[in-house]
PLY file of the C-alpha trace (Angstrom):
ply
format ascii 1.0
element vertex 195
property float x
property float y
property float z
element edge 194
property int vertex1
property int vertex2
end_header
-13.92 188.18 275.55
-13.89 184.52 276.54
-10.97 182.09 276.60
-11.67 180.52 273.18
-11.59 183.92 271.47
-8.30 184.77 273.21
-6.85 181.44 272.15
-7.88 182.03 268.51
-6.20 185.46 268.55
-3.10 183.97 270.14
-2.99 181.11 267.65
-3.43 183.45 264.71
-0.60 185.71 265.90
1.96 183.04 266.68
0.66 180.16 264.55
1.47 177.87 267.46
-1.00 176.45 269.93
-0.38 177.22 273.60
0.55 173.64 274.52
3.45 173.71 272.02
4.92 176.77 273.75
4.48 175.10 277.14
6.15 171.94 275.84
9.13 173.90 274.49
9.56 175.75 277.81
9.37 172.46 279.69
11.98 170.92 277.39
14.31 173.89 277.93
13.87 173.60 281.70
14.67 169.86 281.56
17.75 170.51 279.41
18.92 173.17 281.89
18.51 170.72 284.80
20.37 168.06 282.82
23.26 170.42 282.08
23.44 171.48 285.73
23.49 167.85 286.90
26.17 167.04 284.32
28.36 169.97 285.43
27.97 168.95 289.08
28.88 165.34 288.26
31.94 166.52 286.29
33.13 168.71 289.16
32.56 165.95 291.71
34.46 163.41 289.62
37.41 165.73 289.03
37.55 166.67 292.72
37.59 162.98 293.65
40.30 162.21 291.10
42.46 165.17 292.09
41.97 164.64 295.83
42.69 160.92 295.57
45.86 161.50 293.58
47.04 164.30 295.85
46.36 162.38 299.07
47.95 159.20 297.74
50.96 161.21 296.54
51.43 162.93 299.90
51.12 159.65 301.75
53.56 157.92 299.39
56.04 160.73 300.01
55.81 160.43 303.80
55.46 156.63 303.86
58.16 155.61 301.41
60.47 158.55 300.77
60.56 159.99 304.30
59.99 156.50 305.77
57.48 157.75 308.36
54.70 155.33 307.45
52.90 152.64 309.35
50.45 149.92 308.34
47.43 152.26 308.49
49.03 154.91 306.31
49.93 152.21 303.77
46.30 151.12 303.75
45.33 154.79 303.26
47.51 154.96 300.13
45.64 151.96 298.73
42.28 153.49 299.72
42.99 156.83 298.02
44.32 155.05 294.94
41.16 152.94 294.77
38.99 156.07 295.12
40.85 157.64 292.19
40.42 154.55 290.01
36.75 154.29 291.04
36.12 157.92 290.05
37.85 157.49 286.68
35.92 154.30 285.84
32.57 155.80 286.91
33.26 158.93 284.87
33.97 156.81 281.81
30.81 154.72 282.33
28.63 157.80 282.90
29.95 159.49 279.75
29.26 156.36 277.67
25.74 156.03 279.08
24.89 159.55 277.85
24.69 158.32 274.26
21.89 155.85 275.03
19.19 158.49 275.73
16.80 159.77 273.08
16.74 163.50 272.34
13.10 163.97 273.32
11.54 165.61 276.34
11.16 162.27 278.10
14.61 161.07 276.97
16.29 164.23 278.21
14.37 163.95 281.47
15.52 160.34 281.88
19.08 161.49 281.16
18.87 164.21 283.82
17.34 161.71 286.26
20.11 159.21 285.49
22.81 161.77 286.25
21.00 162.77 289.45
20.76 159.12 290.52
24.47 158.74 289.82
25.24 161.85 291.88
23.14 160.61 294.81
24.82 157.22 294.67
28.29 158.76 294.50
27.67 161.16 297.39
26.11 158.38 299.48
29.18 156.21 298.93
31.46 159.05 299.97
29.34 159.97 303.00
28.75 156.50 304.40
31.72 154.61 302.99
34.79 156.66 302.26
34.66 159.33 304.98
34.24 156.95 307.94
36.95 154.61 306.62
39.30 157.49 305.76
38.75 159.07 309.16
39.31 155.79 311.01
42.51 155.03 309.10
43.81 158.55 309.68
43.16 158.42 313.42
44.77 154.98 313.71
47.75 156.15 311.65
48.16 159.24 313.83
47.87 157.15 316.99
50.82 155.03 315.82
52.92 158.04 314.83
54.62 160.67 316.94
52.22 163.49 315.99
50.86 165.67 318.76
47.46 165.24 320.37
46.36 168.64 318.99
47.10 167.50 315.46
44.70 164.59 316.01
42.05 166.99 317.39
42.49 169.30 314.37
42.07 166.32 312.04
38.91 165.24 313.89
37.44 168.75 313.55
38.36 168.81 309.85
36.75 165.43 309.20
33.64 166.44 311.16
33.26 169.61 309.08
33.79 167.77 305.81
31.33 165.06 306.86
28.69 167.66 307.69
29.20 169.39 304.33
29.01 166.01 302.58
25.75 165.23 304.37
24.31 168.62 303.37
25.47 168.13 299.76
23.90 164.66 299.68
20.55 166.09 300.84
20.69 168.65 297.99
21.31 165.87 295.45
18.46 163.80 296.85
16.10 166.78 296.64
17.12 167.47 293.02
16.65 163.80 292.10
13.22 163.73 293.74
12.13 166.83 291.80
13.10 165.16 288.53
11.39 161.89 289.52
8.19 163.82 290.36
8.32 165.61 287.00
8.78 162.29 285.20
5.82 160.83 287.08
3.65 163.83 286.12
4.66 163.54 282.46
3.85 159.84 282.47
0.39 160.54 283.95
-0.44 163.41 281.58
-1.22 161.31 278.46
-3.57 159.15 280.57
-5.54 162.24 281.61
-6.07 163.27 277.99
-7.70 159.91 277.16
0 1
1 2
2 3
3 4
4 5
5 6
6 7
7 8
8 9
9 10
10 11
11 12
12 13
13 14
14 15
15 16
16 17
17 18
18 19
19 20
20 21
21 22
22 23
23 24
24 25
25 26
26 27
27 28
28 29
29 30
30 31
31 32
32 33
33 34
34 35
35 36
36 37
37 38
38 39
39 40
40 41
41 42
42 43
43 44
44 45
45 46
46 47
47 48
48 49
49 50
50 51
51 52
52 53
53 54
54 55
55 56
56 57
57 58
58 59
59 60
60 61
61 62
62 63
63 64
64 65
65 66
66 67
67 68
68 69
69 70
70 71
71 72
72 73
73 74
74 75
75 76
76 77
77 78
78 79
79 80
80 81
81 82
82 83
83 84
84 85
85 86
86 87
87 88
88 89
89 90
90 91
91 92
92 93
93 94
94 95
95 96
96 97
97 98
98 99
99 100
100 101
101 102
102 103
103 104
104 105
105 106
106 107
107 108
108 109
109 110
110 111
111 112
112 113
113 114
114 115
115 116
116 117
117 118
118 119
119 120
120 121
121 122
122 123
123 124
124 125
125 126
126 127
127 128
128 129
129 130
130 131
131 132
132 133
133 134
134 135
135 136
136 137
137 138
138 139
139 140
140 141
141 142
142 143
143 144
144 145
145 146
146 147
147 148
148 149
149 150
150 151
151 152
152 153
153 154
154 155
155 156
156 157
157 158
158 159
159 160
160 161
161 162
162 163
163 164
164 165
165 166
166 167
167 168
168 169
169 170
170 171
171 172
172 173
173 174
174 175
175 176
176 177
177 178
178 179
179 180
180 181
181 182
182 183
183 184
184 185
185 186
186 187
187 188
188 189
189 190
190 191
191 192
192 193
193 194
């Protein structure tokens, strides 16, 4: 039995050509990737918001209520507050952008790619912007306070571990974004091959 006969039997049993089934499976895979990227973005945004509020609250308590602050800890309060506002605004903008994508295979793929781009951008900003600044301000603040040397070492180890995990997380987001970009490129080339 050759391929054409098998395809006729298949088509007669399911009344759907093979490429329709492949297209539906691809669409489901794209939707799954989009949902996963959306969940990851939600978690990241909420973690940033919660962490920023918690850190700013703790610093406000020690800086203003306990009156143990210095100029660098005051700057840290502003930094954590700005991170919180930044996360809230970006969350709002990302949610509004969701409505602009068509509900087609390519539209859903562009949506998933958009979320992945957002995630890469957010993690890059945290890795190369926030962590070095936060670490520097914390070390300078500790240097001006009466905290022990071991507390400063513990903070350095903590920041190093978090920075490594952030770097690893960023690499995962980049890989996921590149997979989606490759899939989009393949889908864009496919109609040209049929011509």
